[in-house]
MIDOLO-905305 format. One record per atom (N, C-alpha, C): residue in one letter; x, z, y. Coordinates in steps of 0.2 Angstrom, whole numbers, plus 5000, padded with zeros to 4 digits. Each point is the difference from the previous one (the first is absolute). Layout:
N
aXZY
...
//
This chain:
334
x478354785327
x500349934999
x499749964995
x499849945002
x499749954995
x500449944999
x499949964995
x500349944999
x499649955004
x500449955002
x499749945004
x499449974996
x499649965003
x499549974997
x500249944995
x499850014994
x500249954995
x499449954999
x500249944998
x499549954998
x499850014992
x499649954998
x499750004993
x500649994995
x500449955002
x500649984996
x500550054999
x500150045005
x500550055000
x499750064996
x499350015000
x499750054997
x500049994992
x499949934998
x500049994993
x500750004997
x500549995004
x500750004998
x500250074999
x499850055004
x500150074999
x499750024994
x499349984998
x499750024994
x500349984994
x500349935000
x500449984995
x500650044998
x500350025005
x500650044999
x499950064997
x499450035002
x499950074997
x499749994993
x499649954999
x499750004993
x500549974995
x500449965002
x500549974995
x500450064997
x500250045004
x500450064997
x500749984997
x500249945001
x500749984998
x500450005006
x500750004998
x500549995006
x500250075002
x500250015006
x500350065003
x499450055001
x500150064998
x499650065002
x499950015007
x500649995004
x500050015007
x499649955003
x500049944998
x499549955003
x499350024999
x499850024994
x499450024998
x499750065005
x500450055001
x499850055004
x500049985007
x500449965003
x499949985007
x499449965001
x499949954995
x499349965001
x499450055000
x500050054995
x499550055000
x499950035007
x500550025003
x499950045006
x499849955006
x500249945000
x499849955005
x499249984999
x499849994993
x499349994999
x499650055002
x500250074998
x499550055002
x500050015007
x500549995004
x499950005007
x499649945003
x500049944997
x499649955002
x499350024998
x499850044995
x499450024999
x499750055004
x500450035005
x499850055005
x500250074998
x500450014995
x500250074999
x500650025004
x499950065003
x500650025004
x500650024997
x500550025004
x500750014997
x500050064995
x499750065002
x500050064996
x499749994993
x499449965000
x499749994994
x500449954995
x500349955003
x500449964996
x500650034997
x500350055004
x500650044998
x499750044993
x499450035000
x499850044995
x499949954994
x499749945001
x499949964994
x500649974997
x500549985005
x500649974997
x500650064998
x499850065001
x500550064998
x500649995004
x500049995007
x500649995004
x499950035006
x500450005005
x500050035006
x499649965005
x499850035006
x499649965005
x500649955003
x500650035001
x500549965004
x500149934996
x500150014993
x500149944996
x499449955001
x499450025000
x499449965001
x500149965006
x500250045006
x500049975006
x500649945000
x500650024997
x500549954999
x499849944997
x499650004994
x499849944997
x499549965004
x499550045003
x499649965004
x500349975006
x500550035003
x500349975006
x500449944998
x500450014994
x500449944998
x499549944998
x499450014997
x499649954999
x499749965006
x499950045005
x499849975006
x500549965004
x500650024998
x500649965003
x500249944996
x500150014994
x500349954995
x499549974995
x499450025000
x499549974995
x500250024993
x499949954996
x500050024992
x500850014998
x500449975004
x500850014999
x500150074999
x499750055004
x500150075000
x499850034994
x499649974996
x499850034994
x500550004994
x500549955000
x500549994995
x500650045002
x500350044995
x500650045002
x500649955000
x500450025005
x500649955001
x500650034996
x500050054996
x500550024996
x499850034994
x500450014995
x499850024993
x500150074999
x500150045005
x500150074999
x500850025001
x500150065002
x500750025000
x500349975007
x500650015001
x500449995006
x500049925001
x499949975005
x500049935001
x500749984999
x500149934998
x500749984998
x500450005006
x500750024999
x500550015005
x500349935002
x500049954995
x500349945002
x499549944999
x500149965005
x499549945000
x500249954994
x499549954999
x500149954995
x500749965001
x500149995006
x500649965002
x500650044998
x500050065002
x500650044998
x500150014993
x499550014996
x500150004993
x500249944997
x499849945002
x500349944998
x500749995001
x500250025006
x500750005002
x500450044996
x499850064999
x500450054996
x500149974993
x499449984997
x500149974993
x500549945000
x500049965005
x500449945001
x500750025000
x500250055004
x500750025001
x500250044993
x499650044997
x500250034994
x500149954994
x499749955000
x500149954995
x500649955002
x500350015006
x500649965001
x500650034998
x500649975001
x500650024998
x500450035007
x500350064999
x500350025006
x500549955003
x500449964996
x500449965003
x499749945004
x499449994999
x499649955005
x500050035007
x500050065001
x500050045006
x500750025003
x500549974996
x500750025002
x500250074999
x499750034995
x500250074998
x500550004995
x500450055000
x500650014995
x499850034994
x499449994997
x499850034993
x499649954997
x499950014993
x499749954996
x499350024998
x499750065001
x499450024998
x499750055005
x499350005001
x499750055005
x499950064996
x500150065004
x499850064998
x499450025005
x499650054998
x499550025005
x500350025007
x500550045000
x500350025006
x500349945004
x500349964997
x500349945003
x499449955003
x499549994996
x499549965002
x499650035006
x499950074999
x499650035006
x500450005006
x500750015000
x500449995006
x500049935003
x500049954996
x500049935002
x499349995003
x499550024997
x499349985003
x499950045007
x500350065001
x499950035007
x500549965005
x500649994997
x500549965005
x499849935002
x499649974996
x499749935001
x499450015004
x499750055001
x499450015004
x499449984996
x500050004993
x499449984996
x499550065001
x500350064999
x499650065001
x500350055004
x499750055003
x500350055004
x500350054996
x499750024995
x500350054995
x499650004994
x500450014994
x499750004994
x500450044995
x499750054996
x500450044995
x500149964994
x500550034996
x500249974994
x499450004995
x499750055000
x499450014995
x499449955002
x499950005007
x499549955002
x500249934999
x500649985000
x500349944999
x499949984993
x500150054995
x500049994993
x499249984998
x499650045003
x499350004998
x499749935003
x500249985006
x499849945003
x500249944996
x500750004998
x500249944995
x499650004994
x499950064997
x499650004994
x499349975001
x499750025005
x499349975001
x500149925001
x500549985003
x500149935001
x500349964994
x500150044994
x500249974994
x500749985000
x500450045003
x500850005000
x500350064997
x500449994995
x500350054997
x500749994999
x500450064999
x500749995000
x500249984993
x500449944999
x500149984993
x500749985000
x500350004994
x500749994998
x500149925001
x500649995003
x500249935002
x500549974995
x500049944998
x500549974996
x500549975005
x500650024998
x500649985005
x500549954996
x500349965003
x500549964997
x500649995005
x500649984998
x500549995004
x500249925001
x499949975005
x500149935001
x500749985000
x500249954998
x500649974999
x500349985007
x500650025002
x500349975006
x500649954999
x500049984994
x500549954998
x499949945005
x500549975003
x499949945004
x499949944996
x500250004994
x499949944996
x499450014995
x499550055002
x499550014995
x499649944998
x499849965005
x499649944998
x500449964995
x500649985001
x500449964996
x500150034993
x500250065000
x500150034993
x499350004996
x499550025003
x499350014997
x499849934997
x500149955005
x499849934998
x500549984994
x500650014999
x500449984995
x499850044993
x499950065001
x499750044994
x499449974997
x499549985005
x499449974998
x500149944996
x500549965003
x500149934997
x500350014993
x500450054999
x500350014993
x499550024996
x499550045002
x499450024996
x499649944998
x499949965004
x499649944999
x500449954995
x500750005000
x500349974995
x499950034993
x500150075000
x500050044994
x499349994997
x499450005004
x499449994997
x499849934999
x500549955001
x499949934998
x499449975005
x500050035006
x499549975004
x500349945004
x500750005001
x500349945003
x500649984995
x500249945001
x500649984996
x500750015004
x500550034997
x500650025003
x500349945003
x500250005007
x500449955003
x500750004999
x500449965002
x500750004999
x500350065004
x500450044996
x500350065002
x499650064999
x499349994998
x499650064998
x500150034993
x500050064999
x500150034993
x499449984995
x500250004994
x499549994995
x499750064997
x500450065000
x499850064997
x500150055006
x499550055000
x499950055006
x500050074996
x500550045002
x500050074998
x499850055006
x499650054999
x499950055005
x500450074997
x500550025004
x500450054998
x499950075004
x500150054997
x500050075003
x500350054996
x500150065003
x500350064996
x499550055000
x499950044995
x499650054999
x500450064998
x499850065003
x500450064997
x500150045006
x500450064999
x500350024993
x499550014995
x500149994994
x499650014994
x500250074997
x499550055000
x500150064998
x499650024994
x500350034995
x499650024994
x499850075001
x499450015002
x499750075002
x499550024995
x500050074998
x499550034996
x499349995002
x499649994996
x499349995002
x499650064997
x499550035004
x499650064997
x499549974995
x499950044995
x499549984995
x499650054998
x499750004994
x499550054997
x500250024993
x499950064998
x500150024994
x499650064998
x499950024994
x499750064998
x500550065000
x499850055003
x500450065001
x499550065001
x500450064999
x499650065000
x499850025007
x499450045001
x499750015007
x500650045004
x500049985006
x500550035004
x499650055005
x500450025005
x499750045005
x499850074998
x499450035002
x499850064999
x499750014992
x499849944997
x499850014994
x500549984994
x500650005002
x500549994995
x500250064996
x500249984994
x500250064995
x500650045003
x500050064999
x500550045002
x500749994996
x500549995004
x500649994997
x500249934998
x499549955002
x500249934998
x500549975005
x500449964998
x500549975004
x499749955005
x500349995005
x499749955005
x500049934997
x499549965002
x499949944997
x500549955002
x500249954996
x500549955001
x499849965006
x500549995005
x499949965006
x500449945000
x499849955003
x500449945001
x500450005007
x500650014999
x500450005006
x500249945004
x499950005006
x500249935004
x500750005001
x500249935000
x500749995001
x500249975007
x500450045004
x500149995007
x500749975000
x500550004995
x500649985001
x500149944995
x500449955003
x500149944996
x500849994999
x500250044995
x500750004998
x500349944998
x499649954997
x500249944998
x499849945005
x499850025006
x499849955004
x499349974999
x499849955004
x499449975000
x500149934999
x499449964998
x500149934999
x499549965005
x500149945001
x499649965004
x499849934996
x499449985001
x499849944997
x500149945005
x500349954998
x500049935003
x499549964997
x499549985003
x499549964997
x499949935004
x499849954996
x499949935002
x499449974997
x499649985004
x499449974998
x500049925001
x500049974994
x500049925000
x499349975001
x499949975006
x499349995001
x499749944996
x500449954999
x499849944996
x499850024993
x500450044996
x499950024993
x499650065000
x499950045005
x499750065000
x500350054995
x500750015001
x500450044996
x500350055005
x500250064997
x500350065003
x500650014997
x500650015004
x500650014997
x500350075003
x500350044997
x500350065003
x500650024996
x500550035005
x500650034997
x500050075004
x500350054996
x500050075002
x500850015002
x500150025007
x500750005002
x500150085003
x500650025000
x500150075002
x500050015008
x500149945003
x500050005008
x499749945002
x499750005007
x499849945003
x500549985005
x500449964998
x500649985004
x500049925000
x500449975005
x500049935000
x500349974994
x500550034997
x500349984993
x499550004995
x499550054999
x499550004995
x499549955002
x499849995006
x499649955002
x500249934998
x500749985001
x500249944998
x500149994992
x500150064997
x500050004992
x499349974998
x499550035003
x499349984998
x499849935002
x500349985005
x499949935002
x500349954996
x500650024997
x500449964996
x499649994993
x499750054998
x499550004994
x499549955001
x499650015006
x499549955001
x500249935000
x500649995003
x500349935000
x500149974994
x500250044995
x500149984993
x499449984996
x499450025003
x499449984996
x499849935000
x500349965005
x499949935001
x500649965001
x500049944998
x500749965001
x500250005007
x500649995002
x500350005006
x499749955005
x499849944997
x499749955004
x499350025003
x499750054997
x499350025002
x500150055006
x499749985006
x500150045006
x499550064999
x500250065001
x499550055000
x500050045007
x499550035001
x499950045007
x499950084998
x500350045003
x499950074999
x499750035007
x499450035000
x499750035005
x500150075000
x500350035005
x500150075000
x499950035008
x500150065000
x499950035007
x500750015003
x500050045006
x500650005004
x500450064998
x499950034994
x500550054998
x500749985001
x500450055002
x500749985002
x500449974994
x499950024994
x500449964994
x499849934999
x499449985003
x499849934999
x500349955006
x500350035005
x500249965006
x500749985000
x500149955003
x500749975002
x500250025007
x500550045000
x500250035007
x500749975002
x500250025006
x500749985002
x500550034995
x499950064998
x500550034996
x500049984993
x499449984997
x499949994993
x499649944999
x500349944998
x499649945000
x499949984993
x500050054995
x500049984993
x499349974998
x499550025003
x499349984998
x499949935002
x500249985006
x499949935003
x500549954996
x500650034999
x500549954997
x499849994992
x499750054997
x499849994993
x499449955000
x499550015004
x499449965000
x500249935002
x500549985004
x500249935002
x500349974994
x500450044997
x500449974994
x499649994994
x499450034999
x499750004994
x499349975001
x499949965005
x499349965001
x499450055000
x500150055004
x499550065001
x499850005007
x499450015002
x499750025006
x499850075001
x500250045004
x499850075001
x499549995006
x499450024999
x499550005005
x499850075002
x500150025006
x499950075002
x499350015003
x499650054999
x499450015003
x500250035007
x499549995005
x500150025007
x500150085000
x500350025005
x500150075001
x499350045000
x500050064996
x499450044999
x499449964997
x500149954997
x499549964996
x500249984993
x500250054997
x500250004993
x499349994995
x499550015003
x499349994997
x500049924998
x500349965003
x500049934998
x500349984993
x500450054998
x500349994993
x499550024995
x499949954996
x499550014995
x500150054994
x500650025000
x500250044994
x499750075002
x499850015006
x499750075002
x499450014996
x499649944998
x499450014997
x500250024992
x500649984998
x500150014993
x500550064999
x500050055005
x500450064999
x499850044994
x499450014999
x499850044994
x500249974993
x500049935000
x500249974994
x500850014999
x500350005006
x500750015000
x500250074997
x499650055003
x500250064998
x499950014992
x499449974998
x499950014992
x500549964996
x500349955003
x500649964997
x500650055000
x500150035005
x500650055001
x499950054995
x499450034999
x499950064995
x500149974993
x499849944999
x500149974993
x500749994998
x500449985006
x500749984998
x500450074999
//
């Protein structure tokens, strides 16, 4: 078996491949076999020079006669050929990065098992193992990461409540001038607690314990935790006055509507009755006016006070949440 007749250009190209020595070793060996055959060497002699079998030499020469120089370059990088095509890999990556709810599925995050089942059900692949899917996603730069979640407000008056609170903040920050009926002073109110005085572990000099302790030595003193509150607990009612950047706080035994009104009366006394104030608070039940108990609304109307409630599940709009640490320090100081 001989290679087909080659011209001068093809001969020089074969020589360049062999002399260069760079690139794939497979290409170099195949070019060597073809060039030796073009020089008139028979298959057994080529097999001895190339340290391979005669069948291998015949395959290389036959492929070159059929495909030319394309047959010299390997079409794979070794190992088993890829199981999934480029289009399949892109589709798998796209689905893995999507949310299950986008495909009308009743769960929030993909697991390997759920993702594999969905890919097979949708016909993206015929079959795929969990480990194979994990390795494929890793090769595509997709990893399993923690998601940040939040709870969206379903308050039907969300936009109106949020706009009103932002308007009050603009007044307190002196960005706009209060209009007729707008408050001049804005408080952000919230409750913190229960407040518990708990023992904190510390450090001290003491004798060595364990196996190296002195024989007959009494056990070292320990700080016992307190699980019972025989005298009850306390709660902090805190108010943050935005305009003056002041923090007020009262400690109460309970968080009830009566205690909340006591604290509101204290805030009302800080300014003359003619000065309208606003109190921003969340939807905690003692803050609300209900059909059974209208004390909060009646007191606010009679004392020139506006009660502004944050939307449901949106207490983050209350600025006092940023000052909770200061309120706790204030409670400890009191």
